C-alpha positions in Angstrom: -7.2 49.0 -44.4 -3.4 49.6 -46.8 -0.5 50.9 -45.0 0.0 54.1 -45.6 2.2 55.4 -48.6 5.7 56.3 -47.4 7.3 59.9 -48.5 9.7 59.9 -51.0 12.6 62.2 -52.0 13.9 62.4 -55.8 17.2 63.9 -56.2 17.8 65.2 -59.9 21.7 66.0 -60.5 22.4 67.9 -63.6 24.9 70.2 -65.5 23.5 72.2 -68.6 20.6 70.1 -68.9 18.0 72.4 -70.8 17.4 70.2 -73.3 15.9 67.5 -71.8 15.3 68.7 -67.5 11.7 69.7 -68.5 10.2 66.1 -69.4 12.1 65.0 -66.3 10.2 67.4 -64.1 7.1 66.8 -65.6 7.3 62.7 -65.0 8.0 63.3 -61.3 5.1 65.7 -61.3 2.9 64.4 -63.3 2.5 61.0 -61.0 -0.2 61.7 -59.0 1.9 59.9 -55.8 -0.7 59.7 -53.4 1.8 60.2 -50.3 4.1 63.2 -49.5 6.8 64.0 -52.5 9.3 66.1 -53.0 11.8 66.5 -56.2 15.3 68.3 -55.5 17.7 69.3 -58.6 21.2 69.5 -57.4 22.9 71.9 -60.1 26.6 71.6 -60.9 26.8 75.2 -62.2 24.6 75.5 -65.4 24.6 78.1 -67.6 22.1 77.1 -70.3 19.1 77.9 -69.0 18.6 74.7 -67.0 18.2 77.0 -63.8 15.2 79.0 -65.4 13.4 75.9 -66.2 14.0 74.4 -62.5 12.7 78.0 -60.9 9.8 77.8 -63.2 8.4 74.0 -61.9 9.2 75.8 -58.1 11.6 73.1 -56.9 14.1 73.1 -54.2 17.3 73.7 -55.9 20.7 73.8 -54.7 23.3 74.7 -57.7 27.2 75.0 -56.7 30.5 73.6 -58.3 30.7 69.9 -57.2 33.4 67.2 -57.7 31.1 65.1 -59.7 28.2 62.7 -59.7 28.7 60.8 -56.5 29.2 64.0 -54.8 26.2 65.7 -56.1 24.4 62.6 -54.7 25.5 63.2 -51.6 24.3 66.7 -51.5 21.2 65.5 -52.7 21.0 62.6 -50.0 22.3 65.0 -46.9 19.0 67.5 -47.9 16.5 64.7 -48.1 13.8 64.9 -45.9 11.2 62.0 -46.7 11.6 58.2 -46.1 12.8 57.0 -49.5 15.6 58.1 -52.0 15.5 57.8 -55.5 17.8 58.9 -58.0 16.7 60.5 -61.6 19.0 62.0 -63.8 18.1 65.3 -65.7 17.6 63.0 -69.3 15.9 60.0 -67.6 11.7 59.7 -67.2 9.2 58.2 -64.7 6.8 56.0 -66.3 3.3 56.6 -65.4 2.0 55.0 -61.9 5.9 54.0 -61.2 5.9 55.9 -57.8 2.9 54.3 -56.7 3.9 51.1 -57.2 6.7 51.8 -55.3 4.9 53.5 -52.4 2.9 50.4 -51.8 5.2 47.7 -52.4 7.2 49.6 -49.6 4.4 50.1 -47.7 3.9 46.2 -47.8 7.1 45.5 -47.2 8.4 47.9 -44.4 11.1 45.2 -43.2 13.3 46.1 -47.1 15.6 48.8 -47.5 15.5 48.8 -51.2 13.6 48.0 -54.2 14.2 47.8 -58.1 12.3 47.8 -61.3 12.5 47.5 -64.6 13.8 50.0 -66.6 13.8 50.8 -70.6 16.5 52.6 -72.7 15.5 55.6 -75.4 16.6 57.7 -77.7 16.7 61.5 -77.3 13.1 61.9 -79.0 11.9 59.2 -76.3 11.3 56.2 -78.6 12.2 52.7 -77.1 15.9 51.5 -78.5 18.2 48.5 -77.1 15.2 46.3 -76.8 17.8 43.5 -76.5 19.6 44.9 -73.7 17.0 45.9 -71.8 15.6 41.9 -71.7 18.9 40.6 -71.1 18.9 42.9 -68.0 15.5 41.9 -67.4 16.4 38.4 -67.3 18.4 38.8 -64.6 16.8 40.9 -62.5 13.9 38.3 -62.4 16.1 36.2 -60.6 18.3 38.9 -58.4 20.7 37.2 -55.7 23.9 38.8 -54.4 26.5 36.2 -56.3 24.3 36.8 -59.8 24.5 40.7 -59.2 28.4 40.6 -58.4 28.5 39.1 -61.6 27.5 41.8 -63.7 25.7 45.1 -62.4 21.7 44.7 -64.0 20.0 47.4 -62.0 19.1 50.7 -63.1 19.8 53.2 -61.2 16.6 55.3 -62.6 14.3 52.1 -61.6 15.6 51.8 -57.9 14.9 53.3 -54.5 16.3 52.9 -50.8 15.3 54.1 -47.6 17.5 57.4 -47.1 17.9 56.0 -43.5 19.8 52.5 -44.9 21.6 54.8 -47.3 22.9 57.4 -44.7 24.0 54.3 -43.0 26.1 52.7 -45.7 28.2 56.0 -45.8 26.2 56.9 -49.2 27.5 57.3 -52.8 31.4 56.7 -52.6 33.0 59.6 -54.0 36.1 57.8 -55.4 33.9 56.2 -58.2 32.9 58.5 -61.4 30.9 55.4 -62.8 30.1 53.1 -60.3 28.5 54.6 -57.6 25.0 52.9 -58.2 26.5 49.3 -58.3 28.4 49.9 -55.2 25.3 51.6 -53.3 23.3 48.3 -54.8 26.1 45.7 -53.4 26.5 47.1 -49.9 22.7 47.4 -49.8 22.8 43.9 -51.3 24.6 42.4 -48.6 22.2 43.6 -46.0 19.4 42.2 -47.7 17.6 41.2 -50.8 15.6 44.2 -52.7 11.8 44.3 -53.5 11.9 43.4 -57.2 8.9 44.6 -59.6 8.5 42.6 -62.6 7.3 46.2 -64.2 8.8 48.9 -66.2 9.4 52.1 -63.5 11.3 54.6 -65.5 13.4 55.1 -68.8 16.6 55.6 -69.3 18.2 58.0 -71.9 21.0 57.0 -74.4 21.6 60.0 -76.6 24.6 61.9 -77.7 28.2 60.3 -78.6 28.7 56.6 -77.9 30.9 55.8 -75.0 34.4 55.7 -76.0 36.5 52.6 -75.6 38.7 54.5 -72.6 35.2 55.3 -70.8 34.0 51.9 -71.1 37.6 50.3 -69.6 37.2 52.9 -66.5 33.7 51.5 -66.4 34.1 48.1 -66.0 37.6 48.2 -64.1 35.8 50.2 -61.4 32.7 48.0 -61.4 35.4 44.4 -60.9 37.0 47.0 -57.8 33.2 47.4 -56.3 32.8 43.8 -56.9 35.9 42.6 -55.2 35.0 44.9 -52.1 32.2 43.8 -51.9 32.2 40.4 -52.6 35.1 39.1 -50.7 33.5 35.9 -49.5 32.4 35.0 -53.3 35.7 34.7 -55.3 33.9 32.6 -58.2 31.5 35.5 -58.8 33.9 38.3 -58.2 36.2 36.4 -60.8 33.6 35.9 -63.6 32.8 39.7 -62.9 36.4 40.3 -64.2 36.2 37.6 -67.5 32.8 38.9 -68.8 34.1 42.7 -68.5 37.4 41.9 -70.5 34.4 39.4 -72.9 32.2 42.6 -73.6 35.2 45.1 -74.1 36.7 42.7 -76.3 33.3 42.2 -78.4 33.1 46.3 -78.3 36.4 46.4 -79.8 35.6 44.1 -82.8 32.1 45.8 -83.1 33.8 49.1 -83.7 36.7 47.7 -86.0 34.3 45.6 -88.1 32.1 49.4 -88.0 35.5 51.6 -89.2 36.3 49.0 -91.9 32.9 49.3 -94.1 33.3 51.2 -97.1 30.4 53.7 -95.5 32.1 54.2 -92.1 33.7 57.9 -92.7 30.6 59.0 -95.2 
Protein backbone atom coordinates (compact mmCIF):
# COMPACT_ATOMS: atom_id res chain seq x y z
CA UNK A 1 0.00 0.00 0.00
CA UNK A 2 1.47 3.37 -1.03
CA UNK A 3 1.92 6.18 1.48
CA UNK A 4 -0.62 8.98 1.62
CA UNK A 5 0.19 11.93 -0.62
CA UNK A 6 1.33 15.05 1.26
CA UNK A 7 -0.68 18.26 1.10
CA UNK A 8 0.70 21.00 -1.17
CA UNK A 9 0.70 24.79 -1.07
CA UNK A 10 1.50 26.59 -4.32
CA UNK A 11 2.26 30.32 -4.00
CA UNK A 12 2.14 32.62 -7.02
CA UNK A 13 3.62 36.10 -6.45
CA UNK A 14 2.54 38.56 -9.12
CA UNK A 15 2.19 42.16 -10.24
CA UNK A 16 0.20 43.14 -13.34
CA UNK A 17 0.26 39.61 -14.75
CA UNK A 18 -3.10 39.57 -16.54
CA UNK A 19 -1.49 38.41 -19.79
CA UNK A 20 -0.22 35.12 -18.35
CA UNK A 21 -1.68 34.31 -14.93
CA UNK A 22 -4.75 32.53 -16.32
CA UNK A 23 -2.52 29.88 -17.89
CA UNK A 24 -0.56 29.59 -14.65
CA UNK A 25 -3.75 29.05 -12.64
CA UNK A 26 -5.07 26.49 -15.12
CA UNK A 27 -1.79 24.57 -14.97
CA UNK A 28 -2.32 24.09 -11.23
CA UNK A 29 -6.06 23.47 -11.32
CA UNK A 30 -5.72 20.89 -14.08
CA UNK A 31 -3.23 18.70 -12.24
CA UNK A 32 -5.81 16.32 -10.76
CA UNK A 33 -3.65 15.95 -7.65
CA UNK A 34 -4.76 13.14 -5.35
CA UNK A 35 -3.94 14.96 -2.10
CA UNK A 36 -4.92 18.28 -0.56
CA UNK A 37 -3.89 21.29 -2.64
CA UNK A 38 -4.14 25.05 -2.13
CA UNK A 39 -3.07 27.76 -4.56
CA UNK A 40 -2.40 31.18 -3.03
CA UNK A 41 -1.77 34.38 -5.01
CA UNK A 42 0.30 37.14 -3.40
CA UNK A 43 -0.26 40.28 -5.45
CA UNK A 44 1.81 43.44 -5.18
CA UNK A 45 -1.03 45.81 -6.12
CA UNK A 46 -1.96 45.00 -9.72
CA UNK A 47 -4.01 47.47 -11.76
CA UNK A 48 -4.38 45.55 -15.03
CA UNK A 49 -7.13 43.03 -14.35
CA UNK A 50 -4.96 40.40 -12.67
CA UNK A 51 -7.13 40.40 -9.56
CA UNK A 52 -10.31 39.89 -11.57
CA UNK A 53 -8.80 36.71 -13.04
CA UNK A 54 -7.71 35.50 -9.61
CA UNK A 55 -11.13 36.18 -8.07
CA UNK A 56 -12.93 34.35 -10.88
CA UNK A 57 -10.72 31.34 -10.18
CA UNK A 58 -11.75 31.43 -6.51
CA UNK A 59 -8.18 31.46 -5.17
CA UNK A 60 -6.96 32.75 -1.83
CA UNK A 61 -5.39 36.11 -2.54
CA UNK A 62 -3.47 38.74 -0.62
CA UNK A 63 -3.08 42.02 -2.48
CA UNK A 64 -0.98 44.83 -1.03
CA UNK A 65 2.31 46.61 -1.79
CA UNK A 66 5.43 44.59 -1.05
CA UNK A 67 9.18 45.09 -0.85
CA UNK A 68 9.98 42.73 -3.70
CA UNK A 69 9.80 39.05 -4.57
CA UNK A 70 11.39 37.78 -1.34
CA UNK A 71 8.86 39.73 0.73
CA UNK A 72 5.97 38.39 -1.37
CA UNK A 73 7.19 34.80 -1.00
CA UNK A 74 7.55 35.20 2.76
CA UNK A 75 3.97 36.45 2.92
CA UNK A 76 2.92 33.34 1.04
CA UNK A 77 4.96 31.18 3.39
CA UNK A 78 3.16 32.68 6.40
CA UNK A 79 -0.20 31.91 4.77
CA UNK A 80 0.73 28.36 3.77
CA UNK A 81 -1.31 25.65 5.52
CA UNK A 82 0.12 22.52 3.93
CA UNK A 83 3.15 20.23 4.19
CA UNK A 84 4.93 21.04 0.93
CA UNK A 85 5.59 24.58 -0.34
CA UNK A 86 6.27 25.63 -3.93
CA UNK A 87 6.70 28.88 -5.82
CA UNK A 88 5.13 29.23 -9.26
CA UNK A 89 5.50 32.67 -10.77
CA UNK A 90 2.61 34.20 -12.70
CA UNK A 91 4.12 33.50 -16.12
CA UNK A 92 5.30 29.93 -15.44
CA UNK A 93 3.32 26.68 -15.65
CA UNK A 94 3.32 23.14 -14.30
CA UNK A 95 3.38 20.33 -16.81
CA UNK A 96 0.69 17.62 -16.69
CA UNK A 97 1.19 15.11 -13.89
CA UNK A 98 3.91 17.13 -12.18
CA UNK A 99 2.28 17.45 -8.77
CA UNK A 100 1.35 13.77 -8.63
CA UNK A 101 4.99 12.85 -9.33
CA UNK A 102 6.17 15.27 -6.67
CA UNK A 103 3.67 14.07 -4.07
CA UNK A 104 4.52 10.40 -4.62
CA UNK A 105 8.25 11.09 -4.36
CA UNK A 106 7.83 12.92 -1.04
CA UNK A 107 5.53 10.15 0.23
CA UNK A 108 8.16 7.55 -0.65
CA UNK A 109 10.96 9.60 0.93
CA UNK A 110 9.58 11.14 4.15
CA UNK A 111 13.10 12.04 5.26
CA UNK A 112 13.68 14.38 2.29
CA UNK A 113 13.26 18.10 2.89
CA UNK A 114 13.24 19.21 -0.72
CA UNK A 115 12.79 18.00 -4.27
CA UNK A 116 13.72 19.34 -7.67
CA UNK A 117 13.21 18.29 -11.25
CA UNK A 118 13.81 19.41 -14.80
CA UNK A 119 12.34 22.63 -16.17
CA UNK A 120 11.73 23.67 -19.78
CA UNK A 121 12.08 27.24 -21.09
CA UNK A 122 9.22 28.62 -23.18
CA UNK A 123 8.42 31.84 -25.00
CA UNK A 124 5.32 34.02 -24.69
CA UNK A 125 3.38 31.67 -26.99
CA UNK A 126 4.35 28.57 -25.00
CA UNK A 127 6.84 27.20 -27.54
CA UNK A 128 10.01 25.66 -26.15
CA UNK A 129 13.17 27.72 -26.60
CA UNK A 130 16.77 27.71 -25.30
CA UNK A 131 16.98 23.90 -25.48
CA UNK A 132 20.78 24.00 -25.13
CA UNK A 133 20.51 25.88 -21.82
CA UNK A 134 17.96 23.37 -20.51
CA UNK A 135 20.18 20.44 -21.54
CA UNK A 136 23.17 22.08 -19.84
CA UNK A 137 21.29 22.51 -16.57
CA UNK A 138 19.77 19.01 -16.77
CA UNK A 139 23.26 17.53 -17.10
CA UNK A 140 24.35 19.03 -13.79
CA UNK A 141 21.00 18.47 -12.09
CA UNK A 142 21.34 14.70 -12.57
CA UNK A 143 24.71 14.91 -10.80
CA UNK A 144 23.63 17.18 -7.93
CA UNK A 145 26.03 17.69 -5.06
CA UNK A 146 26.42 20.64 -2.73
CA UNK A 147 29.88 21.44 -4.08
CA UNK A 148 28.62 21.38 -7.67
CA UNK A 149 25.64 23.54 -6.75
CA UNK A 150 27.96 26.06 -5.09
CA UNK A 151 29.75 26.46 -8.42
CA UNK A 152 26.59 27.46 -10.28
CA UNK A 153 22.83 27.49 -9.78
CA UNK A 154 21.27 24.88 -12.06
CA UNK A 155 18.12 24.35 -9.95
CA UNK A 156 14.95 25.96 -11.33
CA UNK A 157 12.44 27.57 -8.97
CA UNK A 158 9.26 26.43 -10.81
CA UNK A 159 10.30 22.77 -10.57
CA UNK A 160 11.46 22.81 -6.93
CA UNK A 161 9.39 21.90 -3.86
CA UNK A 162 10.24 22.22 -0.15
CA UNK A 163 8.79 20.92 3.09
CA UNK A 164 7.12 23.97 4.60
CA UNK A 165 8.53 23.21 8.06
CA UNK A 166 12.10 23.13 6.70
CA UNK A 167 11.64 26.39 4.80
CA UNK A 168 10.39 28.06 7.96
CA UNK A 169 13.28 26.62 10.00
CA UNK A 170 15.88 28.24 7.73
CA UNK A 171 14.08 31.59 7.97
CA UNK A 172 12.27 31.67 4.65
CA UNK A 173 13.55 33.92 1.87
CA UNK A 174 16.34 36.40 2.59
CA UNK A 175 15.00 39.85 1.74
CA UNK A 176 18.50 41.18 1.08
CA UNK A 177 18.34 39.42 -2.27
CA UNK A 178 16.50 40.74 -5.30
CA UNK A 179 17.57 37.89 -7.61
CA UNK A 180 19.28 35.12 -5.61
CA UNK A 181 16.68 34.41 -2.94
CA UNK A 182 15.89 30.98 -4.40
CA UNK A 183 19.56 30.03 -4.78
CA UNK A 184 20.16 31.02 -1.16
CA UNK A 185 17.30 28.76 -0.02
CA UNK A 186 18.52 25.83 -2.14
CA UNK A 187 22.04 26.10 -0.71
CA UNK A 188 20.80 26.32 2.88
CA UNK A 189 18.66 23.25 2.33
CA UNK A 190 21.54 21.52 0.54
CA UNK A 191 23.69 21.89 3.63
CA UNK A 192 20.98 20.06 5.58
CA UNK A 193 20.57 17.25 3.06
CA UNK A 194 20.41 16.29 -0.61
CA UNK A 195 17.22 16.86 -2.61
CA UNK A 196 15.16 14.22 -4.33
CA UNK A 197 16.08 14.74 -7.99
CA UNK A 198 13.34 13.71 -10.42
CA UNK A 199 14.70 13.17 -13.90
CA UNK A 200 11.53 14.41 -15.55
CA UNK A 201 10.14 17.78 -16.55
CA UNK A 202 7.86 19.26 -13.93
CA UNK A 203 7.41 22.85 -15.09
CA UNK A 204 8.13 25.43 -17.75
CA UNK A 205 9.74 28.80 -17.15
CA UNK A 206 8.59 31.58 -19.47
CA UNK A 207 11.35 33.73 -20.90
CA UNK A 208 9.73 36.68 -22.67
CA UNK A 209 9.88 40.43 -22.85
CA UNK A 210 13.03 42.58 -22.87
CA UNK A 211 16.39 40.84 -22.79
CA UNK A 212 18.05 40.91 -19.39
CA UNK A 213 20.37 43.92 -19.33
CA UNK A 214 24.08 43.60 -18.62
CA UNK A 215 23.61 45.61 -15.41
CA UNK A 216 20.90 43.23 -14.19
CA UNK A 217 22.91 40.17 -15.15
CA UNK A 218 25.90 41.55 -13.25
CA UNK A 219 23.69 42.03 -10.19
CA UNK A 220 22.37 38.46 -10.51
CA UNK A 221 25.87 36.98 -10.48
CA UNK A 222 26.97 39.33 -7.71
CA UNK A 223 24.17 38.02 -5.50
CA UNK A 224 24.88 34.42 -6.52
CA UNK A 225 28.54 34.85 -5.56
CA UNK A 226 27.55 36.33 -2.19
CA UNK A 227 25.19 33.51 -1.26
CA UNK A 228 27.76 30.94 -2.44
CA UNK A 229 30.35 32.51 -0.12
CA UNK A 230 27.94 32.56 2.80
CA UNK A 231 26.80 28.97 2.34
CA UNK A 232 30.09 27.49 1.15
CA UNK A 233 32.50 28.68 3.82
CA UNK A 234 34.00 25.16 4.07
CA UNK A 235 34.20 24.61 0.28
CA UNK A 236 36.50 27.36 -0.90
CA UNK A 237 37.36 25.82 -4.27
CA UNK A 238 33.70 25.57 -5.28
CA UNK A 239 33.06 29.17 -4.18
CA UNK A 240 36.13 30.44 -6.04
CA UNK A 241 35.01 28.57 -9.15
CA UNK A 242 31.60 30.24 -8.86
CA UNK A 243 33.25 33.66 -9.04
CA UNK A 244 35.38 32.68 -12.03
CA UNK A 245 32.55 31.05 -13.97
CA UNK A 246 30.35 34.10 -13.38
CA UNK A 247 33.02 36.37 -14.89
CA UNK A 248 33.35 34.06 -17.89
CA UNK A 249 29.58 34.02 -18.51
CA UNK A 250 29.42 37.81 -18.23
CA UNK A 251 32.33 38.18 -20.66
CA UNK A 252 30.69 35.86 -23.19
CA UNK A 253 27.41 37.74 -22.83
CA UNK A 254 29.14 41.09 -23.29
CA UNK A 255 30.94 39.87 -26.41
CA UNK A 256 27.72 38.46 -27.86
CA UNK A 257 25.97 41.80 -27.32
CA UNK A 258 28.88 43.66 -28.96
CA UNK A 259 28.80 41.26 -31.90
CA UNK A 260 25.07 41.73 -32.31
CA UNK A 261 25.33 45.54 -32.21
CA UNK A 262 28.11 45.44 -34.83
CA UNK A 263 25.97 43.62 -37.42
CA UNK A 264 24.79 45.85 -40.31
CA UNK A 265 21.15 45.06 -39.56
CA UNK A 266 21.44 45.56 -35.79
CA UNK A 267 19.60 48.85 -35.87
CA UNK A 268 17.00 47.82 -38.36
